[in-house]
C-alpha positions as CSV (number, residue, x, y, z in Angstrom):
1,X,-120.6,181.8,-12.8
2,X,-123.6,181.8,-15.1
3,X,-124.0,184.3,-17.9
4,X,-121.3,185.2,-20.5
5,X,-118.0,183.6,-21.2
6,X,-114.7,185.2,-20.1
7,X,-112.0,184.8,-22.8
8,X,-108.5,186.1,-22.5
9,X,-105.9,186.7,-25.2
10,X,-102.3,186.5,-24.1
11,X,-98.9,186.8,-25.8
12,X,-95.8,188.9,-26.0
13,X,-96.0,192.5,-27.4
14,X,-96.3,192.3,-31.2
15,X,-98.1,189.0,-31.2
16,X,-101.3,190.6,-32.7
17,X,-103.5,189.8,-29.7
18,X,-105.1,193.3,-29.4
19,X,-106.0,193.3,-33.1
20,X,-107.4,189.8,-32.9
21,X,-109.3,190.5,-29.7
22,X,-111.0,193.6,-31.2
23,X,-111.9,191.5,-34.3
24,X,-113.5,188.9,-32.2
25,X,-115.7,191.5,-30.5
26,X,-116.6,192.9,-33.9
27,X,-117.8,189.5,-35.0
28,X,-119.8,188.9,-31.8
29,X,-121.3,192.4,-31.8
30,X,-123.4,193.4,-28.9
31,X,-123.1,190.0,-27.2
32,X,-119.4,190.9,-26.4
33,X,-117.4,193.6,-24.7
34,X,-113.7,194.3,-25.3
35,X,-111.5,195.1,-22.4
36,X,-107.7,195.1,-21.6
37,X,-105.1,195.5,-18.9
38,X,-103.9,197.8,-17.6
39,X,-107.6,198.8,-17.1
40,X,-108.1,201.5,-14.5
41,X,-106.6,205.0,-15.0
42,X,-106.2,205.4,-11.2
43,X,-103.3,202.9,-11.4
44,X,-102.1,203.4,-15.0
45,X,-99.9,206.4,-14.2
46,X,-97.9,204.6,-11.5
47,X,-97.5,201.6,-13.7
48,X,-96.2,203.8,-16.6
49,X,-93.7,205.6,-14.3
50,X,-92.3,202.2,-13.0
51,X,-92.0,200.5,-16.4
52,X,-88.4,201.5,-17.2
53,X,-87.0,200.1,-13.9
54,X,-86.2,196.5,-13.3
55,X,-84.6,196.5,-9.8
56,X,-86.3,194.1,-7.5
57,X,-88.2,196.8,-5.5
58,X,-89.5,198.4,-8.7
59,X,-90.6,194.9,-10.0
60,X,-92.5,194.3,-6.8
61,X,-94.1,197.8,-7.0
62,X,-95.2,197.1,-10.5
63,X,-96.7,193.8,-9.5
64,X,-98.6,195.6,-6.7
65,X,-99.9,198.2,-9.1
66,X,-101.0,195.6,-11.6
67,X,-102.7,193.7,-8.9
68,X,-104.6,196.7,-7.6
69,X,-105.7,197.4,-11.2
70,X,-106.8,193.8,-11.6
71,X,-108.9,193.9,-8.5
72,X,-110.9,196.8,-10.0
73,X,-111.0,195.2,-13.4
74,X,-112.2,191.8,-12.2
75,X,-115.1,193.4,-10.4
76,X,-116.3,195.0,-13.6
77,X,-115.7,191.8,-15.6
78,X,-117.9,189.8,-13.2
79,X,-120.7,192.4,-13.7
80,X,-120.4,192.1,-17.5
81,X,-120.6,188.3,-17.3
82,X,-123.6,188.4,-15.0
83,X,-125.4,190.6,-17.5
84,X,-124.9,187.8,-20.1
85,X,-122.2,189.5,-22.2
86,X,-119.0,187.7,-23.3
87,X,-115.9,189.4,-22.2
88,X,-112.9,189.4,-24.6
89,X,-109.9,190.6,-22.6
90,X,-106.5,191.7,-24.0
91,X,-104.1,190.5,-21.2
92,X,-104.9,189.3,-17.7
93,X,-103.2,187.6,-14.8
94,X,-100.9,185.5,-16.9
95,X,-99.2,188.7,-18.3
96,X,-98.1,189.8,-14.8
97,X,-96.6,186.4,-14.2
98,X,-94.8,186.4,-17.6
99,X,-93.5,190.0,-17.6
100,X,-92.7,190.6,-13.9
101,X,-91.3,187.1,-13.7
102,X,-88.9,187.9,-16.6
103,X,-87.8,191.1,-14.9
104,X,-87.0,189.5,-11.6
105,X,-83.8,187.7,-12.7
106,X,-82.4,185.2,-10.2
107,X,-85.4,185.7,-8.0
108,X,-87.8,184.6,-10.7
109,X,-89.3,181.6,-8.9
110,X,-89.9,183.4,-5.7
111,X,-91.3,186.4,-7.5
112,X,-93.8,184.3,-9.5
113,X,-94.9,182.5,-6.3
114,X,-95.4,185.8,-4.6
115,X,-97.4,187.3,-7.6
116,X,-99.6,184.2,-7.7
117,X,-100.5,184.5,-4.0
118,X,-100.9,188.3,-4.2
119,X,-103.5,187.9,-7.1
120,X,-105.4,184.9,-5.8
121,X,-108.2,186.9,-4.2
122,X,-108.6,189.1,-7.3
123,X,-108.4,187.0,-10.4
124,X,-111.1,185.1,-12.2
125,X,-110.4,181.8,-14.0
126,X,-111.1,182.4,-17.7
127,X,-113.3,180.0,-19.7
128,X,-110.7,180.0,-22.4
129,X,-107.2,181.5,-22.9
130,X,-106.1,182.1,-26.5
131,X,-102.3,182.1,-26.4
132,X,-100.8,184.0,-29.3
133,X,-97.4,182.4,-29.5
134,X,-95.0,184.6,-31.5
135,X,-91.2,184.5,-32.2
136,X,-89.7,187.5,-30.3
137,X,-87.7,188.6,-33.3
138,X,-90.8,188.7,-35.5
139,X,-92.8,190.4,-32.8
140,X,-90.1,193.2,-32.3
141,X,-90.0,193.8,-36.1
142,X,-93.8,194.3,-36.0
143,X,-93.7,196.9,-33.2
144,X,-90.6,198.8,-34.4
145,X,-91.3,202.5,-34.4
146,X,-94.6,202.1,-32.7
147,X,-95.5,204.7,-30.1
148,X,-96.1,202.6,-27.1
149,X,-96.0,203.1,-23.3
150,X,-94.5,199.6,-23.1
151,X,-91.3,200.3,-25.0
152,X,-89.3,199.0,-22.0
153,X,-90.7,195.6,-22.7
154,X,-90.2,195.6,-26.4
155,X,-86.8,194.1,-26.7
156,X,-86.2,190.7,-28.3
157,X,-83.9,189.3,-25.6
158,X,-86.4,190.3,-22.9
159,X,-89.4,189.0,-24.8
160,X,-87.6,185.6,-25.1
161,X,-87.7,185.4,-21.3
162,X,-91.3,186.5,-21.3
163,X,-92.1,183.8,-23.8
164,X,-90.5,181.1,-21.6
165,X,-92.6,182.2,-18.7
166,X,-95.7,182.1,-20.8
167,X,-94.9,178.6,-21.9
168,X,-94.6,177.4,-18.3
169,X,-97.6,179.2,-17.1
170,X,-99.9,178.0,-19.9
171,X,-99.3,174.4,-18.8
172,X,-101.4,175.1,-15.7
173,X,-104.5,175.7,-17.8
174,X,-105.0,172.4,-19.6
175,X,-108.4,172.2,-21.2
176,X,-108.8,176.0,-21.2
177,X,-105.7,177.0,-23.2
178,X,-105.7,177.2,-27.0
179,X,-102.4,177.8,-28.8
180,X,-102.3,180.0,-31.9
181,X,-99.2,180.4,-34.0
182,X,-99.1,184.2,-34.1
183,X,-96.5,184.5,-36.9
184,X,-99.1,183.5,-39.5
185,X,-101.0,185.9,-41.7
186,X,-103.3,188.1,-39.7
187,X,-106.4,187.0,-41.6
188,X,-105.6,183.4,-40.7
189,X,-105.1,184.4,-37.0
190,X,-108.5,186.1,-36.9
191,X,-110.2,183.2,-38.5
192,X,-108.6,180.7,-36.1
193,X,-109.3,182.8,-33.0
194,X,-113.0,183.4,-34.0
195,X,-113.4,179.6,-34.5
196,X,-112.1,179.0,-31.0
197,X,-114.4,181.5,-29.4
198,X,-117.4,180.3,-31.2
199,X,-116.7,176.8,-30.0
200,X,-116.3,178.0,-26.4
201,X,-119.5,180.1,-26.4
202,X,-121.4,177.4,-28.3
203,X,-122.5,179.5,-31.3
204,X,-121.6,176.9,-33.9
């Protein structure tokens, strides 16, 4: 697809990806647009209601809600890209794999395969994925006391499973994935991420 570049930031909660993504957009100015998932308010309420539950039916329902949200989101992303804007996205398809995969327990492999097939018609391959890799213990300490709709996900033991899934998933994106050690100082993270984006969009 011609036009702008699609750049996704991924990582566990507390890795700093949202702050860094917004900073990237600030640096790029009008050439870029910030977006995030969940995206569409039509699906957000059902996702929020399902978040505390981790039985297999609820996990499947969450995956369906995220996929419906992603279908709407991807359509808008394509429009932005065609207009020539760079899209900086806080979470995308890889988050669903990492989180719902971690929730599915013994059925993890089957769940991930099902999510992958479910999303195939609705996902867009990013030009670059910046993976903010953070230690779960450090990430949880960052988000302690934060008012978040994702509190059900913000447990160190659970985030360890999510991190394992991210590590496996990122191996599928060789040449498009850039690892950033997210436990460093925020100023350093911002600088490193901006450098990656500038290389990808060819502005330096």
